[in-house]
N, C-alpha and C positions, 0 to 999 in steps of 0.2 A: 663065421665068415670064412671064405676061401683063403684070405690073407688079411693081415693087420699091418698097416703102415704107420710107423712112428716117425714123425717128421722133425724131431730135434727140439732142443731147449726144454727138456723135461725137468730141469732145475735151473735156478738162477746163479749166475756167476758169483763166486765167493761163498757159496753155501758150504756148510760142514757136511761131512760124510753121512751123518745121521739122516739128513734130508736128501742128499744125492742118492742114497741107496733106495729111496722109496720107489722111483721109477724102475730100478733094477728088479725090485720085488714084484712090481706089477707085470713087467715083461716075463719074469720067471713064471708067474701064475698063468700067463697066456700060453707060453710054450709047454708048460706042464699039462695044460688042458688040451693040448694037441693042435693049437693054432700055429700057423706059420707067420712069423713076425719078420718084417723087413724094416730096417732102421737106418736113418741118416742123422748125422749130428747137426746142431745149429750153432749159432755164434756163442751162446753161453756155454755149451758143452763141447766146444770145438776140440777135436782130437789133437792132442799134443800141446794144448795151451798151458796146462799145468799138471802137477802130479795127480791132483784130484781127477782131472778129465781123463788122464791115461788110465787111472784105476777104474774109472767109470766105464770106459769103453771096453776094457778087458772083462769087467764084470758082465756087461751086456752080451759080449761074445760068449761068455761061459753059460749064459742062459739058453743058448741054442738059437738065438735070434740071428738073422742074416744081416750083418753090419756091412752096408754098401758104401764104402769109402772109395769112390771111383771104381765100382765094380758093376758087372752085368751078370744077371742070372736068369734062368728060365724056370717057371713053375712046372711041377710034374703034371698038374692037371691043366687042360685047355690050352697048353702051349702059349703062355704069356711071357713076354720079355720084360724084365724089370731092371732098370738102370738107376743107380743111386750116386749122388755126388755130395761132397761135403764143403762146398765153397762158402766162405764167410764174406768174400768180396769177389767182384767180377772185374777183371782187367779189360782194357779196350781191345785186347787181342783174344778174349775168351771165345772159344769155338769148340763146342762139344763134338763136332765131327772129327776133330783131331784125335779123340779118344774112343769114340763109339760109332757104330753104324746101326741105324734103326732097322730092325728086321721086319720087312714088309710082309713076311709070310705068317705073321702072328700079330696078336694085339700087344702093343708096347706101352709101358708106363715109365715115366721118369719121376723119381723122388728127389726133391731139392728143397731144403729148408727156406732159403731166401728166393722170392720170386724174381724172375728176370724175363719178362714176357717176350721181348723182341728176340732174344737169342734162343729161348725155348721154342718159340713159334717157328723160327728158322730151322731148328733141329728137327722138329716135327714128329714127336711121339704121338700116339693116339690120345694119351692122357698124361698130363703133368700134374703132380700133386705137390703143393707148397704150403708153407705156414708163415711164421715170423711176424706178420703184420698185426696179429691179434684183432683184425678187423678195424685197425686204427682206433680201437678202444671206445671213443665217443662218437656216435653217429647222430647226425641231425635228423629230426622227424621229417616226414613227407618225402622220404627218399632223396634228401639233399646231400647225402654223402657224409664223409667224416669231417670233424672239426679241424683235424690236422693230419696231413699225409706225411708220416715220418720218413718215408723213403726218399721224398723230394724236399723235405723241410718247407712244406707249403700249407699255409692256413686256408681253410675253407676252399679246397681245390675244386670241388665240383661246382661251386658258385662263381669263383673268380676266373676259372679256366674251364668253362663248360664243354669245350671241344676236345679236351684231353681226358683220356681214360684214367681213372683212379683204380689202381690194382690193390684194393684193400681186402676184399673177401668175395667169395662166390665164383661163378663160372665165367671164364673169358675164352671166347672162341678164337681159333686160328685155322688156317687152311689145313684141313684133314684131321683136326683134333681140338682138344680143349685143355685149358689150364684151370685148375681149381685151387683156390686159396682158402684154407680154413681159418676161421677166427680163433680156433683153438680154445684152450682153457686157461691160458696165462693171464697175468694182470701186470703188464709192464708197458711203458715205463712208470705208470702210476696205477695204483690199485683201484681204478674207477672204470666201470663200464656203463654206458648208457645207450639204450636202443641197439644193443649189440651183445646178444647173449653168448656165453661160452658154449662150445659145441664139441661133441665127439661125433664124427660124421659116419653114417652108414651109406655106402654108395653101391648101387646095383649097376653092373655093366652087362648089357644085353646085346645079343646079335642084332645086326640091322634087319 
């Protein structure tokens, strides 16, 4: 791939270093193989939360990965703008335009662990990549959505509130772009998945 995006929570909060070091080893293998890795933290591996998380972030930086903690970079090939943020919460005054400007002269990508559709749509990168939800773990058959929407503490959201969009996983369009939420490979808050397979996503971005 031209780039690899790591979207956070590659270990569970409270893990010992023996487990925390596993994703570091994976990222090191990727960079040693010549792949460009862009990395943002999640709520479990939040930068500054603990001694372990600080050690983890430093170790990821030492692999040669691009740690985007409110940073913007450009790829060498194809002129792609990549923005990464490390929010674990979003305040009522959250506004990415206070920190960044979307470069309309190239393709733009925002990396953010926790989805925030309304604000990301307003910001307007061509593509936003998110994680965190794990696809809400247990999905009902017949495309009836998740059993529980953890982001809104809502049981059977697609059935009880059919007019509201459930941002659980997949592609969600906005004016000028798309937000994609991966169901990831995690198993939290409970180690049960149903009708919701773990995934590592391969995404092809093609010219119009």
